[in-house]
C-alpha positions, 0 to 999 in steps of 0.5 A, a space after each residue: 500500500 502507498 500513500 495517496 495523501 501526505 499525512 498531517 498531524 493535527 490536535 486541538 484543545 480548549 484552554 480556559 484562559 484568555 487568548 492573549 495569555 494562551 498565545 503568550 505562553 507559546 511565545 515566551 520561553 519563560 512560560 513555555 519551558 514550564 510545560 514543553 522544552 527545558 529552555 529557549 534562547 529567545 521569545 518568538 518573533 516573525 523572521 527570528 530563529 530561536 533554539 529550544 533545548 530539552 535537557 533531559 533528552 539532550 535534544 536541541 531544535 533550531 526553529 525559524 519563525 515564519 509568521 507570527 500574528 499576535 493572538 491568532 497564529 504562529 508558524 514555524 519551520 522545525 525543519 518542517 512546518 508547524 502551525 498554531 492557531 488561536 481562536 477566542 471562545 468568549 473572553 476567557 477561553 481559547 481553542 488552540 489547534 496545532 498542525 504539523 506537516 511536510 514529513 519526509 522519508 518512506 511512507 512508513 516513516 512519514 506515517 510514524 512521524 505524523 503519529 509521533 508528532 500528534 502525540 507529542 503536540 497533544 501532550 504539549 497542549 495538555 501540559 499548557 492547559 494544566 499550567 494555565 488553568 490550574 498552575 500545575 506543571 505536569 512534566 508530561 514531556 520529561 515523563 513521556 520517555 524517561 528511559 531516553 533521558 541523558 542521565 539514564 543512558 549511562 
């Protein structure tokens, strides 16, 4: 069997906080590091390149911000496109949709990348929701694969 359409990873979540606060959580690495990566080199800004670190895994991502529309949309290249869309749901809630696309490799590898991305971005949204709504840091990303932590490798 071969693919007839390139898979995309898409996940979404309602976060019961104002759109400006939810958007800021993804732009400001001081907030994002509380639910996703360990640290980021700078705030997201259109045309800017930033570096994200997942210290537990010894992983680094170099990301280029292709578009940033305040309180509406973020588009990055990592190295494939990832887009966040923010839709207000009244004054105190935001629907966040994340879509990742452009996966490469064999058909099996493309499908595996899409599935893995959807799972990872689902954890990202759940962690953001817990932090912004309840002030709880769930450590979902760090706890997803503890056997792959740098310290557990040797």
